[in-house]
N, C-alpha and C positions, 0 to 999 in steps of 0.2 A: 277278079283275082282268080283263086283256085276254085274249082267246082267242089271239091270234097277233101276231107282230111286224108283221105287214101291216095289221091293225086298228089298232094303235097307230100307225103312219105315218099312216094315213088320219085317225085322231082328230088327231093333231098338224097335219096340212094343214088341216083345217077349222078349227082352232082359230087359225092362222096367216093364213087368208083372212077370218076373221070381223071385220068393222068396226063391229058394234054396241058402243058403250061407249068406242071408241078415244078420242074428245074428252075423256072424263072420266078415263081412264088418263093421257093427255097432261097435262091440267091438274093432275092429283095430282102428277106428276112435276116441273112446273114451280112449282107453287104454294109448296111449301116454300122454295126459293131466293129466289123473289119477295117473299115476305112478310117473309123475314129481311133482304133488301136494304131494303125498304120501312120496317121498324121500325128498322134501323139508320141509314137517312138521317134519319129523324124524330128519333132520339136525338141524332144529331150536330147538327141544326138546332137543337135545344132547348138543348144545352149550349153551342152557339155564341151563341145569344141570350142565355142566362144569363151568359156571359162578357163580352160586350159590355155588358150592363146593369150588372155590376160594375164594369167599367172606367169607364163614365160616371158611375157613383155615386161612386167613388173621386175622380174628377176634380173633381165639383162639390163634394164633401165638404172634399177638401183646399185648395180655393179658400178656405174659411173659416179655416183654419189659415194659409195663405199670405199673406193680407190682414190677418192679425191679428185678425178678427172673434172667432174661438174664444177666442182669449188675453185680448182686452179684455172679453168677455162672461162670463169665467169659466167656460167649458164644460168639463166633465169629460170623462173618456174615455168613459163611459156616454151623456153627452150627444151626443158626436161621433158614437158608434156608433149612437145612435138615428136621428141626421140621415143616417147613411150607409144605414140600413135603410129610411128614408122615401124617399130617392133610389132605392134598388134597387128598390123596389116600385112605381114610378111606371110603368113599362112591363110587368112580369112578376110576378105574385104568387109572392114567395120566402119561406119560412119563416126568418126570421132568428135567432129563439131557439135558441141552441145549435149554429148552423149558420155564423154570421157571427162572424168574429174580427178585431179591428183592432190593428195595431201602428204606433205613431207615436214615431219615434226622432230626435233631434237629433244632427248630426255637427259636427265642426270643419272638415272639407273634404270635397270631393266623392269624393276617393280613398278617404277612411275610409269614406264612405256606401256606395261601391260594394263594399267588401270587409267591411262591418259585419254583414251579416245571415246568420245561420246557417239552414240549410235545415230548415224545421219538419217535413219528412218524413223520419223515421229508422225503418229496418228496417220499412218497409210501414206504419207507424202515423204519425197526425198528432200532434205534440206542441204541446199548447196554452200550456205553460209558458213564460216568457221574454218574453211580450209586455208593452209597456209604452205609456206615454203621455207623451211629452215633446215638446211643439209648438214648443218654442224661443220665442226673443226676435226682435226686428227684426234682419233680416240674416242669421240663421241658416240653416244648411243642414238641411233635414228630409226625412225619407223616410216616407212614409204606404204602409202595406201592409195590403191586406184579403184575407182568406182566406174562401172560403165552401165549406163541406161539401155537395156536390151528391150525392144518392143516384141511382146509375144505375138507369134505370126498365125496362130491358130485361134480363132476367137473363141471357139468352144473350151479352150484350155486356160483361157484368161484368169478364170476364178482359181485355178489350181496351181498355175506357175507364177502369176504376178504377185509380187509382195509390196507394191506401191499402187496407187490409184492410176488409172488410165491404161490398164492392162500392160505394165511394163514390170520388168523385174531388174533389180539393181544387183549387178554382179560385184563383187569384192575381191581384190587380191592384195595381200599384206605381206610385207618383208621388213622383219626387224634385225638390226645388226649393229655392230660397232665398227665405227670408221677406221680404216687402217691408218697406221702413223705415217701419213705421207707428209712430204715437205716441199 
């Protein structure tokens, strides 16, 4: 090892004064938090864009129910879900198969509509059962809910962004309205 304590002190001073490679060491210390922050911001931006796309798609698709077009054309739940998927993919390619869920319910009053939905996230799991398709008749109160299963892309942020197990986030878009008096 070292011959004496004096030579050890001399080696430590020489190491402390050395400036070669300082930029690389400083970058290494800053790089990890910088890239984590960058990837986190990108993930939040993608999730925000996906949520906005889902909200817009629900608004456009629910309009077909509100105006009575879906009822008069005899659209089934799968037809409305397909229309929702088409609207959803106008701005951002999102995989609908197995990730997009639609729930359309008719209610007697707005009070019943606001109290009528059970939370589909139970014990960290997304419960797909219980969704239905009842678009109602003229002047009925209808609630359209769409759920999209988003896979969190950045593994380090799964614990922060995920709201169900498996590193996924369930995005929800809801629209409540009274059907127009179509005939």
